[in-house]
C-alpha positions as CSV (number, residue, x, y, z in Angstrom):
1,M,33.8,50.7,-2.1
2,Y,29.9,50.2,-2.1
3,D,30.1,48.1,-5.5
4,D,32.6,45.7,-4.1
5,Y,30.6,44.9,-1.0
6,L,27.4,44.4,-3.4
7,M,29.5,42.2,-5.3
8,Y,30.6,40.4,-2.4
9,E,26.9,40.1,-1.0
10,E,25.2,38.7,-4.7
11,E,28.6,36.1,-4.2
12,M,27.2,35.1,-1.0
13,F,23.5,35.3,-1.8
14,Y,24.2,32.6,-4.7
15,H,27.2,30.6,-2.7
16,N,24.7,30.1,0.3
17,D,21.7,29.5,-2.3
18,S,23.3,26.8,-4.0
19,K,24.4,25.0,-0.9
20,S,21.0,25.1,0.1
21,D,19.7,23.9,-2.8
22,S,22.4,20.7,-2.7
23,S,21.1,20.1,0.7
24,F,17.6,20.4,0.1
25,A,18.2,17.8,-3.2
26,L,20.0,15.4,-0.6
27,V,16.4,15.9,2.3
28,E,14.4,15.1,-1.1
29,L,16.6,12.1,-2.0
30,F,15.6,10.8,1.3
31,T,12.1,11.7,1.8
32,L,11.2,10.8,-2.0
33,P,10.7,6.8,-0.7
34,L,9.1,7.7,2.2
35,M,6.7,9.7,0.2
36,A,5.9,7.2,-2.5
37,V,4.9,5.0,0.4
38,I,2.5,7.1,2.1
39,H,1.0,8.1,-1.4
40,L,1.1,3.9,-2.2
41,V,-1.1,3.0,0.9
42,I,-3.4,6.1,0.7
43,F,-4.5,5.1,-3.0
44,L,-4.7,1.2,-1.5
45,I,-7.2,2.8,1.2
46,K,-9.2,5.0,-1.2
47,R,-9.2,2.1,-4.0
48,F,-9.4,-0.9,-1.5
49,D,-10.6,-3.3,-5.0
50,V,-7.5,-3.1,-6.1
51,T,-6.5,-4.2,-2.0
52,N,-8.6,-6.6,-2.1
53,G,-7.1,-7.6,-6.0
54,L,-3.8,-7.7,-3.9
55,L,-4.6,-10.0,-1.3
56,V,-7.0,-13.2,-3.2
57,S,-4.1,-12.8,-5.8
58,G,-1.3,-13.6,-2.6
59,V,-3.7,-15.8,-1.4
60,I,-3.7,-17.5,-4.1
61,Q,0.2,-17.4,-4.2
62,L,0.3,-18.9,-1.1
63,L,-1.8,-21.6,-1.6
64,Y,0.6,-22.7,-5.2
65,L,3.4,-21.9,-3.2
66,D,5.0,-25.7,-3.3
67,K,4.5,-26.1,-7.1
68,P,7.7,-25.6,-8.9
69,W,6.5,-23.0,-11.2
70,D,9.0,-21.1,-13.1
71,P,8.9,-16.9,-11.4
72,K,8.0,-15.6,-14.6
73,M,4.3,-18.1,-14.7
74,R,3.9,-16.7,-11.1
75,L,4.3,-13.1,-11.7
76,A,2.2,-13.5,-14.9
77,L,-0.7,-15.4,-12.6
78,F,-0.2,-12.7,-9.8
79,I,-0.8,-9.8,-12.1
80,G,-3.2,-11.4,-13.5
81,V,-5.5,-12.5,-11.0
82,V,-5.1,-8.9,-10.1
83,I,-6.6,-7.5,-13.1
84,L,-9.2,-9.9,-13.4
85,S,-10.1,-9.5,-9.9
86,V,-10.0,-5.5,-9.8
87,L,-12.4,-5.9,-13.3
88,I,-14.7,-8.3,-11.8
89,Q,-15.2,-5.7,-8.5
90,K,-15.5,-3.0,-11.0
91,F,-18.5,-4.4,-12.9
92,S,-20.5,-6.5,-10.5
93,K,-21.9,-5.6,-7.0
94,I,-22.4,-9.1,-5.9
95,G,-18.5,-9.8,-7.2
96,R,-17.5,-6.8,-5.2
97,L,-19.5,-7.4,-2.1
98,L,-17.7,-11.5,-2.4
99,F,-14.3,-10.1,-2.8
100,A,-14.7,-7.6,0.2
101,L,-16.3,-11.1,2.5
102,F,-12.9,-13.2,1.0
103,S,-10.4,-9.8,2.2
104,C,-11.8,-9.5,5.3
105,V,-11.8,-13.6,6.2
106,S,-8.4,-13.6,4.7
107,V,-7.2,-10.9,6.8
108,A,-8.5,-11.8,10.1
109,I,-7.3,-15.6,9.4
110,L,-3.5,-14.1,9.0
111,G,-3.8,-11.5,11.5
112,G,-4.8,-14.8,14.0
113,I,-1.7,-16.6,13.0
114,W,1.1,-13.7,12.4
115,K,2.2,-14.8,15.8
116,H,1.9,-16.5,18.6
117,Y,-0.5,-15.2,21.1
118,D,-0.8,-15.4,25.0
119,S,-4.8,-17.1,24.8
120,Q,-7.0,-18.3,22.3
121,T,-9.2,-15.2,23.5
122,T,-7.0,-12.8,22.6
123,Q,-6.1,-14.5,19.5
124,Y,-10.3,-14.5,19.1
125,V,-9.9,-10.6,19.6
126,V,-7.0,-9.8,17.3
127,M,-9.0,-11.5,14.3
128,G,-12.0,-10.1,15.5
129,I,-10.5,-6.6,15.3
130,C,-8.9,-7.7,11.7
131,F,-12.0,-8.6,10.2
132,I,-14.1,-5.2,11.9
133,V,-11.2,-3.0,10.5
134,T,-10.8,-4.7,6.8
135,A,-15.0,-4.4,6.6
136,L,-14.9,-0.8,7.5
137,L,-11.7,-0.4,4.8
138,N,-13.9,-2.2,2.5
139,Y,-17.5,-0.2,3.3
140,G,-15.2,3.5,3.6
141,S,-13.6,2.7,-0.2
142,C,-17.3,1.9,-1.7
143,M,-18.7,5.2,-0.2
144,Y,-15.8,7.0,-1.7
145,R,-16.3,5.2,-5.2
146,S,-19.9,6.2,-5.4
């Protein structure tokens, strides 16, 4: 009798354990994209030189949006500009400063035109906040790498 009860408990333990493993795998499946996005954001904040490169490349793509280029050519240009800008920022302090200034101004302008504001004063305040936050992130990234 005791052996039957022990075998019953072991079967229930393994049955419940496999059930929890499948539900855990399902939860993992849904949280994996969220965790990937969180890690990507943390990486882009820590390595703001990559973010500056992405921003410069995105602005170049916006400027040449009306050109009838092949999508593969656009992707190659995007990746090439990102790599070039990251290398310039890595090896040149003046380049890092210029890219930081460009990113601050670009984010301020994009933040100001992102949506329609009630007054021009509100728009300027939003632009100032965007500029300051981007400058702080650039400064923090520079201090993190030093």
